[in-house]
C-alpha positions as a Markdown table, in Angstrom:
| # | Residue | x | y | z |
|---|---|---|---|---|
| 1 | Met | 5.0 | 141.9 | 175.7 |
| 2 | Asn | 7.4 | 140.3 | 178.1 |
| 3 | Lys | 5.3 | 136.9 | 176.2 |
| 4 | Tyr | 6.3 | 137.8 | 172.4 |
| 5 | Ile | 9.7 | 138.8 | 173.9 |
| 6 | Ser | 10.5 | 135.1 | 175.6 |
| 7 | Ile | 8.8 | 133.6 | 172.3 |
| 8 | Ile | 11.5 | 135.2 | 170.0 |
| 9 | Leu | 14.5 | 134.3 | 172.8 |
| 10 | Val | 13.2 | 130.6 | 172.7 |
| 11 | Gly | 13.1 | 130.6 | 169.1 |
| 12 | Leu | 16.4 | 132.2 | 168.7 |
| 13 | Phe | 17.8 | 129.9 | 170.6 |
| 14 | Phe | 16.7 | 126.8 | 169.1 |
| 15 | Ser | 17.7 | 128.1 | 166.0 |
| 16 | Cys | 21.3 | 129.4 | 166.9 |
| 17 | Arg | 22.0 | 125.8 | 168.1 |
| 18 | Gln | 24.0 | 123.9 | 165.8 |
| 19 | Glu | 23.9 | 119.7 | 165.6 |
| 20 | Pro | 27.1 | 117.9 | 166.3 |
| 21 | Lys | 29.6 | 117.6 | 163.4 |
| 22 | Val | 30.4 | 114.7 | 161.7 |
| 23 | Ile | 34.3 | 114.5 | 161.4 |
| 24 | Lys | 35.0 | 112.4 | 157.8 |
| 25 | Pro | 37.8 | 111.7 | 157.0 |
| 26 | Thr | 40.0 | 114.1 | 154.6 |
| 27 | Lys | 39.6 | 112.6 | 150.9 |
| 28 | Val | 43.4 | 112.4 | 149.4 |
| 29 | Asp | 43.7 | 112.1 | 145.7 |
| 30 | Ser | 47.2 | 111.5 | 145.2 |
| 31 | Phe | 49.3 | 109.2 | 146.5 |
| 32 | Asn | 52.7 | 110.5 | 145.0 |
| 33 | Asn | 55.3 | 111.2 | 147.4 |
| 34 | Gly | 55.1 | 109.3 | 150.7 |
| 35 | Phe | 54.2 | 106.0 | 152.8 |
| 36 | Phe | 51.0 | 104.0 | 154.2 |
| 37 | Ile | 50.8 | 103.3 | 157.6 |
| 38 | Leu | 48.7 | 99.6 | 157.8 |
| 39 | Cys | 46.8 | 100.6 | 161.5 |
| 40 | Glu | 45.7 | 97.4 | 162.6 |
| 41 | Gly | 42.8 | 98.2 | 165.0 |
| 42 | Thr | 41.1 | 96.8 | 168.0 |
| 43 | Phe | 40.4 | 93.1 | 167.6 |
| 44 | Gly | 36.7 | 92.6 | 167.0 |
| 45 | Ala | 35.9 | 96.0 | 167.2 |
| 46 | Gly | 36.2 | 96.4 | 163.4 |
| 47 | Asn | 37.8 | 99.7 | 162.9 |
| 48 | Ala | 41.3 | 98.5 | 160.8 |
| 49 | Ser | 42.5 | 101.2 | 158.9 |
| 50 | Val | 45.2 | 102.8 | 156.5 |
| 51 | Ser | 46.9 | 106.2 | 157.2 |
| 52 | Tyr | 49.0 | 107.8 | 154.4 |
| 53 | Phe | 51.9 | 110.4 | 155.1 |
| 54 | Asp | 52.3 | 113.0 | 152.8 |
| 55 | Lys | 56.0 | 113.4 | 152.8 |
| 56 | Ser | 56.1 | 116.9 | 150.2 |
| 57 | Lys | 53.1 | 118.1 | 152.3 |
| 58 | Asn | 54.5 | 116.9 | 155.7 |
| 59 | Gln | 50.7 | 115.7 | 156.6 |
| 60 | Ile | 48.8 | 112.6 | 157.7 |
| 61 | Phe | 46.2 | 111.7 | 156.3 |
| 62 | Asn | 44.1 | 109.2 | 158.4 |
| 63 | Asp | 41.3 | 106.3 | 157.6 |
| 64 | Ile | 42.0 | 106.8 | 153.9 |
| 65 | Phe | 40.5 | 103.5 | 152.2 |
| 66 | Lys | 36.9 | 104.2 | 154.4 |
| 67 | Ser | 37.4 | 108.0 | 152.7 |
| 68 | Asn | 37.9 | 106.6 | 149.4 |
| 69 | Asn | 35.7 | 103.7 | 149.7 |
| 70 | Glu | 32.9 | 105.1 | 151.6 |
| 71 | Phe | 32.8 | 101.8 | 153.7 |
| 72 | Pro | 35.4 | 100.8 | 156.9 |
| 73 | Leu | 38.2 | 98.4 | 155.9 |
| 74 | Gly | 37.2 | 95.4 | 158.6 |
| 75 | Asp | 38.7 | 94.0 | 161.5 |
| 76 | Gln | 42.1 | 93.6 | 162.4 |
| 77 | Ala | 44.1 | 94.4 | 159.4 |
| 78 | Gln | 47.3 | 91.8 | 159.3 |
| 79 | Ser | 49.7 | 93.0 | 157.0 |
| 80 | Phe | 49.3 | 94.8 | 153.1 |
| 81 | Ser | 51.8 | 94.8 | 150.3 |
| 82 | Tyr | 52.6 | 96.3 | 147.0 |
| 83 | Phe | 52.1 | 94.1 | 143.8 |
| 84 | Gly | 50.9 | 95.3 | 140.6 |
| 85 | Asn | 50.2 | 98.7 | 140.9 |
| 86 | Lys | 47.9 | 96.8 | 143.2 |
| 87 | Ile | 47.8 | 97.4 | 147.2 |
| 88 | Tyr | 46.9 | 93.8 | 149.3 |
| 89 | Ile | 45.5 | 94.5 | 152.5 |
| 90 | Val | 44.9 | 91.4 | 155.0 |
| 91 | Val | 42.0 | 91.7 | 157.4 |
| 92 | Gln | 42.7 | 88.5 | 159.0 |
| 93 | Asn | 39.5 | 88.5 | 161.7 |
| 94 | Ser | 37.5 | 89.2 | 158.2 |
| 95 | Gln | 38.7 | 87.0 | 156.5 |
| 96 | Lys | 39.4 | 88.6 | 153.6 |
| 97 | Ile | 41.8 | 90.1 | 151.4 |
| 98 | Glu | 40.6 | 93.7 | 150.2 |
| 99 | Val | 42.5 | 95.1 | 146.7 |
| 100 | Val | 42.9 | 98.8 | 146.0 |
| 101 | Asp | 45.1 | 100.6 | 143.1 |
| 102 | Ala | 48.2 | 101.8 | 144.5 |
| 103 | Phe | 47.5 | 105.3 | 142.9 |
| 104 | Asn | 43.9 | 106.1 | 144.3 |
| 105 | Phe | 43.1 | 103.6 | 146.7 |
| 106 | Lys | 39.6 | 102.6 | 145.2 |
| 107 | Leu | 38.4 | 99.2 | 145.8 |
| 108 | Ser | 39.2 | 97.0 | 142.6 |
| 109 | Asn | 38.8 | 93.4 | 144.4 |
| 110 | Thr | 37.8 | 91.7 | 147.3 |
| 111 | Ile | 39.0 | 88.4 | 147.4 |
| 112 | Gln | 37.3 | 85.7 | 149.8 |
| 113 | Ser | 36.4 | 82.1 | 150.0 |
| 114 | Asp | 35.7 | 79.5 | 152.0 |
| 115 | Leu | 39.3 | 78.3 | 152.3 |
| 116 | Ile | 40.5 | 81.6 | 153.5 |
| 117 | Gly | 39.6 | 81.2 | 157.2 |
| 118 | Ser | 42.7 | 83.3 | 159.2 |
| 119 | Pro | 45.1 | 84.9 | 156.4 |
| 120 | Arg | 48.1 | 86.1 | 157.0 |
| 121 | Tyr | 50.4 | 87.5 | 154.6 |
| 122 | Phe | 50.0 | 87.7 | 150.9 |
| 123 | Val | 52.5 | 87.2 | 148.2 |
| 124 | Gly | 52.1 | 88.0 | 144.2 |
| 125 | Ala | 53.6 | 85.5 | 142.0 |
| 126 | Thr | 52.0 | 86.5 | 138.4 |
| 127 | Pro | 49.8 | 88.9 | 136.8 |
| 128 | Thr | 46.9 | 86.6 | 137.3 |
| 129 | Val | 48.6 | 84.3 | 140.8 |
| 130 | Gly | 49.1 | 85.7 | 144.3 |
| 131 | Tyr | 49.6 | 83.1 | 147.7 |
| 132 | Val | 48.0 | 84.0 | 150.9 |
| 133 | Ser | 49.0 | 82.5 | 153.8 |
| 134 | Asp | 46.7 | 81.1 | 156.2 |
| 135 | Trp | 46.1 | 80.1 | 160.0 |
| 136 | Gln | 43.4 | 78.1 | 160.2 |
| 137 | Ser | 44.2 | 76.0 | 156.5 |
| 138 | Asn | 48.1 | 75.4 | 157.8 |
| 139 | Gly | 49.2 | 76.2 | 154.5 |
| 140 | Val | 49.3 | 78.3 | 152.0 |
| 141 | Ile | 46.3 | 79.6 | 149.3 |
| 142 | Lys | 47.0 | 79.9 | 145.7 |
| 143 | Val | 44.4 | 82.8 | 143.9 |
| 144 | Asn | 43.3 | 84.0 | 140.9 |
| 145 | Leu | 44.1 | 87.5 | 141.3 |
| 146 | Ser | 41.6 | 88.3 | 137.8 |
| 147 | Ser | 38.5 | 86.6 | 139.8 |
| 148 | Gly | 39.7 | 87.0 | 143.4 |
| 149 | Lys | 38.8 | 83.3 | 143.4 |
| 150 | Ala | 40.9 | 80.7 | 146.1 |
| 151 | Glu | 42.3 | 78.3 | 143.7 |
| 152 | Gln | 44.1 | 75.8 | 145.5 |
| 153 | Leu | 45.2 | 74.8 | 149.5 |
| 154 | Ile | 48.7 | 74.2 | 149.2 |
| 155 | Ala | 49.2 | 72.2 | 152.7 |
| 156 | Thr | 52.9 | 73.5 | 154.5 |
| 157 | Gly | 52.9 | 73.4 | 158.4 |
| 158 | Glu | 51.6 | 75.0 | 161.5 |
| 159 | Asp | 50.2 | 78.4 | 161.4 |
| 160 | Pro | 52.7 | 79.7 | 158.3 |
| 161 | Glu | 53.5 | 83.6 | 158.7 |
| 162 | Gln | 55.7 | 85.0 | 155.9 |
| 163 | Met | 56.4 | 84.4 | 153.1 |
| 164 | Tyr | 59.5 | 85.3 | 150.4 |
| 165 | Leu | 58.8 | 84.2 | 146.2 |
| 166 | Leu | 62.7 | 84.0 | 145.1 |
| 167 | Asp | 62.8 | 81.7 | 141.6 |
| 168 | Asn | 60.0 | 80.4 | 141.4 |
| 169 | Gln | 59.9 | 78.8 | 145.1 |
| 170 | Leu | 58.3 | 80.8 | 147.8 |
| 171 | Phe | 59.8 | 79.9 | 150.7 |
| 172 | Val | 57.1 | 80.0 | 153.7 |
| 173 | Cys | 57.2 | 80.7 | 157.4 |
| 174 | Asn | 55.6 | 77.7 | 159.6 |
| 175 | Ser | 55.2 | 79.5 | 163.2 |
| 176 | Gly | 53.4 | 77.2 | 165.3 |
| 177 | Tyr | 52.1 | 80.4 | 166.5 |
| 178 | Ser | 48.4 | 79.9 | 167.8 |
| 179 | Ser | 49.6 | 76.5 | 169.4 |
| 180 | Leu | 51.4 | 77.0 | 173.0 |
| 181 | Asn | 52.7 | 72.8 | 172.2 |
| 182 | Ser | 53.6 | 73.5 | 168.7 |
| 183 | Lys | 57.0 | 72.5 | 168.4 |
| 184 | Asp | 57.0 | 73.5 | 164.0 |
| 185 | Ser | 60.5 | 75.3 | 163.7 |
| 186 | Thr | 60.4 | 74.8 | 159.5 |
| 187 | Val | 60.5 | 77.0 | 156.5 |
| 188 | Ala | 58.5 | 75.4 | 153.6 |
| 189 | Ile | 59.2 | 75.2 | 149.9 |
| 190 | Ile | 56.8 | 75.6 | 147.5 |
| 191 | Asp | 57.2 | 75.2 | 143.9 |
| 192 | Ile | 55.2 | 77.7 | 142.0 |
| 193 | Ile | 55.0 | 75.8 | 138.9 |
| 194 | Ser | 53.8 | 73.2 | 139.7 |
| 195 | Asn | 52.5 | 73.9 | 143.2 |
| 196 | Gln | 53.7 | 71.5 | 145.3 |
| 197 | Leu | 55.5 | 71.8 | 148.4 |
| 198 | Ile | 59.3 | 69.7 | 147.7 |
| 199 | Ser | 61.2 | 70.9 | 151.0 |
| 200 | Lys | 61.2 | 72.2 | 154.0 |
| 201 | Ile | 64.5 | 73.5 | 156.1 |
| 202 | Asn | 64.8 | 73.2 | 159.7 |
| 203 | Val | 65.7 | 76.6 | 161.7 |
| 204 | Gly | 64.5 | 78.0 | 165.0 |
| 205 | Gln | 61.3 | 78.1 | 166.8 |
| 206 | Arg | 58.5 | 79.9 | 165.7 |
| 207 | Pro | 59.9 | 81.4 | 162.4 |
| 208 | Glu | 58.2 | 84.6 | 161.3 |
| 209 | Lys | 59.8 | 86.2 | 158.8 |
| 210 | Leu | 62.2 | 86.0 | 156.0 |
| 211 | Leu | 63.9 | 88.6 | 154.3 |
| 212 | Lys | 67.0 | 88.3 | 151.2 |
| 213 | Asp | 70.5 | 90.0 | 152.2 |
| 214 | Phe | 73.1 | 91.9 | 149.7 |
| 215 | Val | 74.8 | 88.7 | 148.5 |
| 216 | Gly | 71.2 | 86.3 | 148.1 |
| 217 | Gln | 71.2 | 84.5 | 151.1 |
| 218 | Leu | 67.8 | 84.2 | 152.6 |
| 219 | Trp | 67.7 | 85.6 | 157.0 |
| 220 | Val | 64.9 | 83.9 | 159.3 |
| 221 | Ser | 63.7 | 85.4 | 162.1 |
| 222 | Cys | 62.2 | 83.2 | 164.7 |
| 223 | Lys | 60.5 | 84.4 | 168.2 |
| 224 | Gly | 61.2 | 81.1 | 170.4 |
| 225 | Val | 58.7 | 79.3 | 172.9 |
| 226 | Lys | 57.2 | 81.4 | 175.1 |
| 227 | Lys | 56.1 | 79.5 | 178.6 |
| 228 | Tyr | 54.4 | 80.6 | 181.3 |
| 229 | Asp | 53.8 | 80.3 | 185.1 |
| 230 | Asp | 50.3 | 80.1 | 187.0 |
| 231 | Asn | 50.6 | 83.9 | 187.2 |
| 232 | Gly | 50.8 | 84.6 | 183.2 |
| 233 | Asn | 54.4 | 85.6 | 183.6 |
| 234 | Ile | 57.4 | 84.4 | 181.2 |
| 235 | Asp | 59.2 | 81.2 | 182.8 |
| 236 | Pro | 62.6 | 82.2 | 181.6 |
| 237 | Ser | 63.7 | 78.1 | 182.3 |
| 238 | Lys | 61.2 | 76.6 | 180.5 |
| 239 | Ser | 60.7 | 79.0 | 177.1 |
| 240 | Ser | 63.3 | 78.8 | 174.5 |
| 241 | Ala | 65.6 | 82.3 | 172.8 |
| 242 | Gly | 64.8 | 84.1 | 169.7 |
| 243 | Ser | 67.1 | 83.4 | 166.6 |
| 244 | Phe | 68.5 | 84.3 | 163.6 |
| 245 | Trp | 68.9 | 81.9 | 160.6 |
| 246 | Val | 71.0 | 82.4 | 157.4 |
| 247 | Val | 69.8 | 80.2 | 154.9 |
| 248 | Asn | 71.1 | 79.5 | 151.6 |
| 249 | Pro | 68.4 | 79.1 | 149.2 |
| 250 | Ile | 70.3 | 76.7 | 146.6 |
| 251 | Ser | 71.4 | 74.4 | 148.9 |
| 252 | Lys | 68.3 | 74.8 | 150.9 |
| 253 | Met | 70.4 | 74.2 | 154.3 |
| 254 | Ala | 70.8 | 76.7 | 157.4 |
| 255 | Ile | 74.5 | 77.8 | 156.9 |
| 256 | Gln | 74.4 | 80.2 | 160.2 |
| 257 | Lys | 72.7 | 81.0 | 163.4 |
| 258 | Tyr | 72.7 | 83.9 | 166.0 |
| 259 | Val | 70.9 | 82.9 | 169.0 |
| 260 | Phe | 70.3 | 85.3 | 171.3 |
| 261 | Ser | 70.8 | 84.4 | 175.7 |
| 262 | Asn | 67.1 | 86.0 | 177.0 |
| 263 | Thr | 64.6 | 83.6 | 176.9 |
| 264 | Glu | 62.4 | 86.4 | 178.4 |
| 265 | Phe | 62.0 | 88.1 | 175.3 |
| 266 | Thr | 61.4 | 88.4 | 171.6 |
| 267 | Pro | 63.7 | 89.1 | 168.2 |
| 268 | Glu | 61.0 | 91.2 | 166.3 |
| 269 | Asn | 60.1 | 93.6 | 163.6 |
| 270 | Met | 63.4 | 92.6 | 161.3 |
| 271 | Val | 63.7 | 94.8 | 158.6 |
| 272 | Phe | 67.0 | 95.5 | 156.1 |
| 273 | Ser | 68.6 | 98.7 | 155.1 |
| 274 | Asn | 67.8 | 99.5 | 151.2 |
| 275 | Asp | 71.0 | 98.3 | 150.2 |
| 276 | Lys | 70.4 | 95.0 | 152.4 |
| 277 | Arg | 73.8 | 95.4 | 154.1 |
| 278 | Trp | 72.2 | 96.0 | 157.3 |
| 279 | Met | 69.8 | 94.7 | 159.9 |
| 280 | Phe | 67.3 | 96.4 | 162.0 |
| 281 | Tyr | 65.1 | 94.6 | 164.7 |
| 282 | Thr | 63.5 | 95.4 | 167.9 |
| 283 | Tyr | 64.5 | 93.5 | 170.8 |
| 284 | Glu | 64.1 | 94.2 | 175.2 |
| 285 | Gly | 61.9 | 97.2 | 174.5 |
| 286 | Ser | 64.7 | 98.3 | 172.1 |
| 287 | Val | 65.8 | 99.1 | 168.4 |
| 288 | Tyr | 68.7 | 97.4 | 167.8 |
| 289 | Lys | 70.7 | 97.2 | 164.1 |
| 290 | Ser | 73.8 | 94.9 | 162.8 |
| 291 | Ser | 75.8 | 94.8 | 159.7 |
| 292 | Leu | 75.5 | 91.8 | 157.4 |
| 293 | Thr | 78.6 | 91.7 | 155.7 |
| 294 | Thr | 80.7 | 90.5 | 158.6 |
| 295 | Asn | 80.7 | 86.7 | 159.5 |
| 296 | Ala | 80.2 | 88.0 | 163.2 |
| 297 | Phe | 76.4 | 89.3 | 164.1 |
| 298 | Val | 77.2 | 92.2 | 166.2 |
| 299 | Pro | 73.8 | 94.1 | 167.9 |
| 300 | Glu | 74.3 | 97.7 | 168.2 |
| 301 | Lys | 70.9 | 99.7 | 170.3 |
| 302 | Ile | 70.4 | 102.7 | 168.4 |
| 303 | Leu | 67.0 | 103.4 | 170.3 |
| 304 | Thr | 65.9 | 102.6 | 173.6 |
| 305 | Lys | 62.1 | 102.6 | 172.6 |
| 306 | Ser | 59.3 | 99.8 | 172.6 |
| 307 | Ala | 58.1 | 99.6 | 168.4 |
| 308 | Tyr | 55.3 | 97.9 | 167.2 |
| 309 | Gly | 56.4 | 97.8 | 163.2 |
| 310 | Leu | 60.0 | 98.6 | 161.6 |
| 311 | Ala | 60.6 | 100.3 | 158.0 |
| 312 | Ile | 63.2 | 102.0 | 156.0 |
| 313 | Asp | 62.2 | 104.4 | 153.8 |
| 314 | Ala | 62.9 | 103.5 | 150.3 |
| 315 | Glu | 64.2 | 106.7 | 149.2 |
| 316 | Asn | 66.6 | 108.3 | 152.2 |
| 317 | Gly | 66.8 | 105.3 | 154.4 |
| 318 | Asp | 65.6 | 107.1 | 157.5 |
| 319 | Leu | 64.3 | 104.5 | 159.9 |
| 320 | Ile | 60.6 | 105.0 | 160.7 |
| 321 | Val | 59.0 | 103.6 | 164.3 |
| 322 | Cys | 55.4 | 102.4 | 164.7 |
| 323 | Ile | 54.5 | 102.7 | 167.9 |
| 324 | Glu | 51.2 | 101.4 | 169.8 |
| 325 | Gln | 49.3 | 103.6 | 172.5 |
| 326 | Gly | 47.2 | 100.9 | 173.9 |
| 327 | Tyr | 44.3 | 98.6 | 171.9 |
| 328 | Thr | 42.1 | 101.3 | 171.8 |
| 329 | Ser | 43.9 | 104.9 | 171.4 |
| 330 | Lys | 45.7 | 105.7 | 168.5 |
| 331 | Gly | 49.2 | 104.8 | 167.7 |
| 332 | Lys | 52.1 | 107.3 | 166.3 |
| 333 | Ile | 54.5 | 106.8 | 164.1 |
| 334 | Glu | 58.1 | 108.5 | 164.3 |
| 335 | Ile | 60.6 | 109.2 | 161.8 |
| 336 | Tyr | 64.6 | 109.2 | 162.7 |
| 337 | Tyr | 67.2 | 109.5 | 160.7 |
| 338 | Gln | 70.9 | 108.9 | 160.7 |
| 339 | Ser | 73.6 | 112.0 | 162.1 |
| 340 | Ser | 76.8 | 112.3 | 160.9 |
| 341 | Asp | 78.0 | 111.0 | 164.5 |
| 342 | Gly | 76.0 | 107.7 | 163.8 |
| 343 | Ser | 73.2 | 108.7 | 166.2 |
| 344 | Tyr | 69.5 | 108.5 | 165.3 |
| 345 | Leu | 67.3 | 111.6 | 165.6 |
| 346 | Lys | 63.6 | 112.0 | 165.1 |
| 347 | Lys | 62.5 | 114.5 | 162.6 |
| 348 | Glu | 58.8 | 113.8 | 162.6 |
| 349 | Glu | 56.0 | 112.3 | 164.4 |
| 350 | Gln | 52.2 | 111.5 | 163.2 |
| 351 | Thr | 49.3 | 110.0 | 164.8 |
| 352 | Val | 48.2 | 107.6 | 162.9 |
| 353 | Gly | 45.2 | 104.7 | 163.7 |
| 354 | Ile | 44.9 | 102.3 | 166.6 |
| 355 | Leu | 48.4 | 100.0 | 166.6 |
| 356 | Pro | 50.2 | 100.6 | 163.7 |
| 357 | Asn | 52.0 | 97.5 | 162.5 |
| 358 | Gly | 53.5 | 98.5 | 158.9 |
| 359 | Ile | 55.0 | 101.0 | 156.0 |
| 360 | Leu | 54.6 | 100.3 | 152.8 |
| 361 | Phe | 55.8 | 102.3 | 149.6 |
| 362 | Arg | 54.5 | 102.0 | 146.5 |
| 363 | Glu | 57.4 | 100.8 | 144.0 |
């Protein structure tokens, strides 16, 4: 009798034991009221991802590329941009640009080429033409958006970074970032009709990003060069300070600059308010803003917080802060609104993927 009871009990134990559940990312079918968050992922781990914050539901959806396409995004997502109802996701260490439909996030195309070795940023020009900045090529690559083929390399300078298209002219920051001895400090200009380099503008060292303000001037954010001592610490005496430069796109000349005093830190994550009259950026572990409507550049600290990325909500002007929590841990976003007394108060916090570095609104 006891023998049979033991057999029954063992059978019940194994029949009731459940297999470990595999948690799949929640599939999202609609992206109509929110924004996308690009998560860089751990370098070499192939765990880059995209999250989506639905503002109407007050809910975050993580890893939506994988959930909507059944395969992972790739290794090191550097940037993404919206153009022609598509989102172009630049995956640097996978040497590709994944193109998804902006309304359902389904894959439309993958852009890959022997010319594309270390892609950084994408800009769309026409329905059939786009441009990709590429560190390995030290130039910008013209891409056929219909076929996904790379057609032409246009040499610009060392380690081209972000670009801005204005009146058939593509302005390109030559950062020289991957070389400690680089002295490139120029913004290259490409005529996209002839696809030829036509000019270069001298700015501060390591230019990284440019944006157009409310009067049509281009602001260039420059990181400066950091030199290190034998212990791996920044040597202030041998380093150069970061800076902001104002460029007139018509005369193609730098007309104004603001140079920071501390050579140990770098201004980063420059974004503009929706009316393009205010600049937001990070510096010395804090978030600052400055008016662009006056000749004097006066920094105002608004948050004591280190940010891996910044954005302004395209609908209501809220400040969105991307925060990294280690190179292998999930990051988060924090959303701040400006109160009546001018201070910025947190109204939302969400956990996202590893190393969130950018925010994108569908236009």
